[in-house]
N, C-alpha and C positions, 0 to 999 in steps of 0.2 A: 333228798328225793332225786329220782333220775327220770328225765322225759325223753323217750325214744321217738324221734321224728320232729322235723322242724317246719311242718305245714302250719295252717291256720289254727289248728287245735293244739299243736305242740307249743307254738308261740305264746298263746295266752295261757297255757297251762304253766310254763316256765316263769313267765313274768308274774303271775298271780302268787306262785309259791314263794318266789324270790322277794316279792313285796311284802309277804307275811312274815318274812323273817326265816324261812327254811333254806338252808344250803342247798343249792339247786344246780344239777348239771343237765344241760341240753344236749343230746347226741344226735347229729344228722348225717346223713350219708353224703351230703354235698351242701356246705355253708353258703355257696353262691346261689342256692334256690331256696333259701329260707323264706317262708311266707309267699311263695310264687303263686300267681294266679294262672293255675294250669289250664283253666278253660276261659270263661268269659272275663273281662277286665272290668267287672262290676260287683257292687256290694249293695245289698238291699233288696227291695221289691216286696211283694205282698207278704205280710208277716214277718219276712226276713228282715225288713227295715225297723220294725218294731223290736225285733230280737237284738239287732245291733245297738239299739238305744239301751236295751236292758244290759247288754255287755258293758257299755260305757257306765252305766248306773253301778256296776259291780266292780268298777276299777280297771276294766279291760282296756286294750289298746286299739282295737279294729275301728271304733268310731273316730277316733282323733286321728288315726293314720289315714283313714279314708278322707276325712275333711281337708287335710293339707296335702293330699296327692290327688284330689278329685278334679276331673276336667269337665264334667258335666253333671248337675244335680237336678232331679225331677221328683216332685211328689206325686205318686200314683194315687188313682182313685180320688182324686181332688173334688169331683162332683158328687161323690158319696159321703156318708157319715163320717165324723172324725175318727171313729173308732177303727175303720179299716183304710184310713188314708196311710200310705207307706211311703217313706222317703227311699230313693234309689240314686246311686251315683256311678258314673263311669270313672274309672281310676287310671292314672299313668301306671300301668303294671309294674315297671321297673322302678319308678319313684317309691311306689307303695312297698315293694320288695326291699329296696334299699334303706328306707327309713325304719322299717320294722327290724331289719338286721341291726342297724346302729343302735336302735333302742334296746334290744337284746344285749349287745356288747356294753352298753353304758349302765345296765342295771346292776346295782350293787348285789352281791350274794348270788349271782347267776354266772356260771362259767358255761361257754359253749365250746364243743369239740366235735371235729369231723370224724365220724366213724359210723360204720353200718353194724347195727346190732343184729347178730345171728342166733343168740341163745339166751334163755333167761332160765335161771336155776333158783329154786326155793331153798332156802337155809334156815334151819332152827325155827321155822313156822312164822318168823317176822322179818327176817333180813332177806332181800333178794339181790342176786348177782347177776349182771348182764355181760355177756362176752361179745367181742366185736370181731369183724372179719380180720382185723390186724393182729388178733391173739391178745388184746388187752381185756381186762376185766374190771368192772367197777360195781362196787356194792353201795346199796341205799336202803334206808328203812322202807321207802315205797318207790314204786315204779309206775309211770303213766305211759301206756302205749298209744302213740298216734301215728299209726302207719300208712294212713291214706289208702292209695291204691296199689302200694309197692308189694304186698304179700302175695308171692307167686303171681306177680303182675304179667299179663300176657296181651301184647297189643296186636290188633287185626287190621289189616288194609286189604280188602278182598280176600283171597285165599292166603295171603301171606301173613306169616305169624313171627313175631320177635318178642323176646322177653323184656320187661320194662314196665315201671309204674306210670311212666309218660314218655312222650317221644323225646329221644336223646338222653334218657335217663335209665338207671338200672332197675332190676327187680331184687326182691328179697326172698329167697327160696328157703333158707334154713330155718327161719324164725317160725314158719308155720308148723313145721315138724316139732319144734319145741313147745309151741303151744298145745298142740294135741298130746305131747307126752305128759303135759301138766293137766289134762283132762278137759281142756277148753275145746268145745266143738266148733267147727269152721265150715262155711258154706260159701258159695260163688256169687258174686254180682258182677254186672257189667255197666259201664257208663261209655260216653263217647263225646266227641269234640268235633266241631266243623273245620274247613280248611281256612287258613289265613291268606290274604291277598294282599298284593301291592296297591297302595292308594293311587299312586301316579298312573296306574294302569285302568283305572276306573273312570266312567263318565257319569259324574253326579248330576249332570242335567237331566238325565232320564229317570233320577231318583226324587223322592219327596224329602226335603230336609226337616229334620227333627230337632229343634233347639231345646236347651235347657231351660229351666225356670229363671226368669229375671232376677227374682229374689229366692236364693237357694235354701232349701230346708236341710240343714246340717244335721249330722249324727250325734256328735258329742254335745254334751251339756256345757257350753261355754259360759253360760250365765252363772254357773257356780264354780268356775275355775278362776284361778289367779291370772294376771295379765301376763305373766311370764311362762305359763304352762305350754304354750303352743311350740315354741322354738327355744326352749330352756337350753342353755349352753352349759355344759359340765365343766368345761375349761377354756381358756382364752384361745381364739383361733379356730375353735370347732364349728363347723356349720353343719346344719340339719338339712336333709332333703325335704323338698316340698314348698309350698307357697301359701300365702293367707287364703284362707277358706273362701271359695266362690270367685276368686280373682281370675281363674282361667276357665274359659267357656268354648268347648269344641262341639261341633254338631255331629249327631248321627244321621243316617240316612235310610229311608225305607223304600224297599222295592218288593216285587212279587215273582214267584216262580211262574212259568208258563206251561202251555200244553206241551212244549218240546221237552221241559224238565220232566213232566209226568211220563211222557213216552220213554225217556232214557231210563228212569227208575223202573218203569214196568218191564221193560225188555231186558234189564240187568239185575233184576233184584234176586235172582238165584246165585249171582256172583257176590253178593252181600254175605259178609262173615256170619251175620246174625241169621239170615233166611237160608243159608246153606248148611246150617248145623254146626258150624265150626265153633260157636259160642254156647256154652252151657249155662253161664251166669244170667241171672234176670235182669233186665233193663229198667231204666227210669220211666214208669208210665207217664209221668207228667212233663217228660222232656223227650218227646219221641224223635226218632231219627227221621230223615227225609224219606227212607223206604217206608217206616211206619206210617207216616202222614199219608202217603199215597195208596198204602194197602189198606189201612184201617179207616180212612177217611176218604174213600174212593169217590164219594159224591161231591167232594170240594174240588172246584176247578183249578184252584191256585192257593198258595201258602204265603204268608206275610215273611219277609225277611229284613233283618236290621244289619246294616253295615255300621260297626262300632269301633271308633279309633283306640288302638291300644296304648297311645301315649302321646305326649306333645312333641317328642323328639323322635318320632319313627313314623314311617309311612304304612305300617302294618295295620290292616283292618281285620276285625273278626266277623264273620258272617253268622250272625245269631239266627238259628232257625234251619241250618243246613247241616246238621251233624249226620255223619254218614260212615260206613265202614266198606263202601264200595271200591273197586280197584282205581288206580290212580288215573288211568285214561278216561273212565267213566266220570270221575270227579271233575275233571278237567272240562268235559263236555256239559256236565250239569251246571258249573259255575257260569260257563259261556253261554247258557241257554237263558240267562236271567237279563232283564232290561238293565243297561248300565254296567254289565259285567261281561259284555261280549269280548272284549280284549284283556280280561283280567289275567294277571300273572299270579299263579298260586306260589307262596313263599313256604308254607307248611301244609302238608296233606291232612285231611280229616282221618280219624281212626277210632276204633273202639278198644277199650281196655277192659279186661276180665281179672278179677282179683278175689282174694279170700276175705272174707269178713267173719267176725265172731257174732253170732245171733245175740242181741243185747238182753234177752231174758236171763241171761247168765249173769247179769250184774245186779248189784243192789242199788237202790235210789242215789246213793252216793257215787255211782259209777265204779265202785270197787267190785272185783270178781267175788261171786259167791264160792268159787272153788279154789281159788288161790288168794289168801289173805295179803292185803298190802299192794296188790296188782290192780291198777285202774286202766280203763279204756276210754278213749274218746275220739270222735271224728268218724271217718269213713269206715273204720274197722268195726264201728257199732251198726253199719248198714245205712248210714245217712247220706245225703247228697247235698253239697253246697258249702261254701266257705263259711256262711253265717251259723249254719248248724253245727259245723266242726268247731268254730271258735267258741260257741256257747258251751258246748260240752267240755272243751279244753280248759276253759275257765274254771267250770264246776269240778272237774277231774282235778285240776292243779290245786284248787282250794281244798278239797277234801283230801288229796294226798298229803299236802302240807299239814293240815289238821291232824291226820292220822300220825305222821312223823312227830308232830309236836305235842301228841297226846291230848288233842282237842276233840269236841264232838263235830260230826260233819255238818255241813251246810246243805239242807234240803229245801229246794224251793218248791212251793206248792202249785198245784195246777191253776188255783185260784189267784196267784200272785203275778204270773207272766208266761209269757210264750216259752221261755226256757224251762220253766216247770212243767208245761204241757208236753214239750219235746222230750225231756228225760222220762217222764211217767209213761208216755205212750212207748218208748223204747224199752224200758225195764219191764212193763206190764204186759203189753200187747206183742211186743217184738216186730218184726218186719221181714217181709220175704222179698222186698224189692227196695231199691234206694229211697230212703224216706225223706220227703220234702215237707217243710212247715208251710201251713196255710192258715188263714184267719179262721177258716171253718172248722179247724181241728180244736178250737178253743171254745168251751161251752161258755166261758165267762169273758169273751173277747170285747164286750163293751167296756170293760175296766181296764183294757189293755191299750188305750190310745197311746201313741208313741210318746206324747209330752209328758206322760205320767210315770214313765219307767224309773226315774230317779226317785220319786216319792214313794212309789210301790216297794221298792227293794232296798231302800235306805237302811232299814234294820239289819238286813243281812251283811251289807257293806260295812256297817259300823261294827257289828258283832265279830266279823272275821278280819278286821283291820285292813280292808281292801281300799280304803280312801284316806287320804290325809285328814287330821282333825280340822284344819281349816275349811276344807270342803264340806265336810259333814256338818259343820256350823252353818255354812251357807245355805246348805240343803234344808237345815231345819228353819231358818229365817224364811226361806222361801215357801215351805209348807205352811208356816205361820201366816204369812200375808195372803196366801191362796184361801186359807181357812177364815181370815178375817173378812176378805172381799165377798166370798160366798154367802157368809152370814149376813153381811150388810146388804147385799142385793136382795136377799130372801126377806129381809124385814123392812127396809125403807122404801117408802112409797115414791113412785116417780112423779115428775111434774105433770105428766099427761092426766092422771087422776083416775088411772084404770088399773089400780092395784100396785104391787111392788116392781121394783125395776126387774126382779126375776120373772114375774108374770109377764111382762113386756118382752123379755128375751125369749121365753118359751112360746109366745104367740108367733114369732118370726124366726125360728131357729136357723133357717136357711141364710139369714143376714148376720150371722155371728161376726163377720168382719166390719160390720157397720157399728160404730160405737156412740153414735148421735144419741144425745139425751142422757147418757151415763154419766156419773159423777166425774169430775175433771181429774181428781186425784187418781181414780182407777184408770183413766185414759192415759195418764201419764206413767203408769206401771210398765215394766218390761213386757215384751211380746210373749215370753214364755208364761209368766203369771196371768196375763190377760186371757191368752188362749185356753189355759187349764181352768180358769175361773169360768169362762163362758161355757166350756164343755160340761163342767159339773152342774152348772145352772140349767142349761138348755135341756139336758138329758136326765135332769134329776130323778124322774120317776123310773126310768128304765134302769138307772144305775142302782137305785134302792131295791129294785126287784131282784137284780143279780146278787146284791149282798145278802138279801133274805134267803135265797136259794143256797149261798155258800153256808150260811149259819145252819140251815136245816140239814145240810150234809155233814157239818163240822164233827158231830158226835161219832160217825163212822170212821172219820179219820184218826181219832183218839183211841179207838179200839185196837189195841195192839194184838197180833198173831205172835205167840211165843215161837221162837226159832225153831223147836223141836216138835212142833205141834203135828199131830198124826191126822191128817185130812182123811185117810183111808178108814180110819176107826169111827168117823162121824156117821151115825145111823141116819138114813134118810137122805144122805147126800148122794147125788147121782155119781156113778163110777167114773164117767167121762169128767166130770167136774173135779172129782177128788183127785184124779190122776194129774190133771192139769195144774191144780192148785200145788200139788205136792212137787211138781217139776219147777214151777215158777217161784214158789215159796214167797207169796205176797207178805208184806210186814204189817199191814193194817187191814181192817174189814173194807175200808173204802177202796184200797188198792186191788183187793180180791174182787170187788164188784165191778172193776174195770177190765178184768181179764176176759178176753173173748170167749164167749161160750158159757160163762156164769151168769146165771139169771137171778132176778129178785128173789125167787122162792129159795134158792141156793144160799143166798146171803142170809134169809131168815133162819134157815136150819143152822148155818155156821155160826150166827149170832147166839143161839141157844146153846150150842155146843161150847163156844168159847166162855160163856157165862158159867155154865156147868163146871169147865175145867178151872175156872178162876175160884169157884167155891169149893172145888175138891169133890164134887159129886159125879155121879155117872150120867153120861149124856144120853137123852132119850129123845126120840124123834117126834117133833110137834106134829107131823103129818106124814102119811105114807104115800102122798100123791106122787112124789119124786122118787120113790124108792125103786131100786133095780128090780125086775121080775125074777 
């Protein structure tokens, strides 16, 4: 199989496929920017942190790569329930990039090669050929496209425009035309990034220091790994980039915009590429530019900014919250209007980038194209925003492209199994008209998705697809057994206080889950990973059981398959609008059809009757005429 693109999606896709035994080729336009953090030097955050742990549970590399190159770790939402607590880490962006590149280089069965893919040709219905700008051609059984922001990428600084997927890099123009010739529809999106400044030019005494957690919450499941997995050496004398997780701790710094910042934005907003009409693509609603903040939230007198270090061996800082596409002279004035940044030296300008994406409703849940068999899409080409969303898709696309090449069934993660399942189901069922970002609120079963349970939730997928070594699978099974043992014991054994079981005592004071006084000493001596998961399951037992009952009630609709050639337009009583949308999206199950925007419960009832009639070979009759077209 062939992976086109070496960003976070491409790296995970290539590693997953090679680890499954597929002969894999990764093509990237620049091998020096593999896994580059083009925007902020951070991994994780709300829902994203849980998703990175799920990537690790499925044998991906992002979590481990983050842990050994992290320079600050924080657990977000620590004061809230454990289900929405999310790990986040600042990384040394160069160490992250170099370690991932070396991991790719060391992976058996994987070859990396520097080339820009300019064309894709379908051949014989199952083989795909990709052509490069150098005139080379490569043939694979399957191809994964992970093009990021490079498809007809156009960068904007004020009214100045230049081609490129990111500052200092190239754009890919020809490939968009090739995709359109294959029948794949494309649209435009926009994203942006803030300026980077020189740390020695900043006055940190005017800012508020934000330190990391004293006890870091890591991303990888180190308790089920072997001792040598962190810095495993493939040959004598080889060194691995990185350091022991949590051993480096750098601070971030907080400051605020001022009235002068607001004045500068409002007086120059007409010079912004976005507000001048130069940009046609839709931007990220959840990551607004500084222009957006002062225009859309005019009642807010100031906005919070974070100064984030880009690494331990650089003086470069990222100004989180100051994304803009204003001209350079305005950017300089904006930066210097902020306390602590009055003498700031800008190293890299802020800019917006506009690019092509392929609306993801053109994909199957496996991330394979509905129009071009054996062609898979992952990352920002599917309309998402963020390293974590890209890596998750890349892993799934890589697994399924390898499965297709090897003649195996695809791996489909359900919405009830994890954030990765929610992400992909949202994309292929609902689509997106703006850069999609994962939030805990997108998951209807998020109580089941606490970050510590990812390995347990997804173990069956990892084992079935050969994504983890057998010894780690065995450790996960032992861990699950220990957790089950302690949950059962705490639910049945009575505490010494004489007020019911240990579990009853825990549920009376769920806020004090970190206090283990009075619990069996053998339990207290267990690993932190086991203790935290046991306490979570016991404390929130009623809520978790309610979630599982809801999943069971909906399970029957997930099992009702919709035949590939089913004629929605012929279903009597089904609204024409609904039939047209279902004909376009081609959902594979009744449950997936129910999640399509604009499809209502009465539509699902009519569709269920029609599917049963089709199964029996009888004519479909409308159970009601209430929803019929006039």
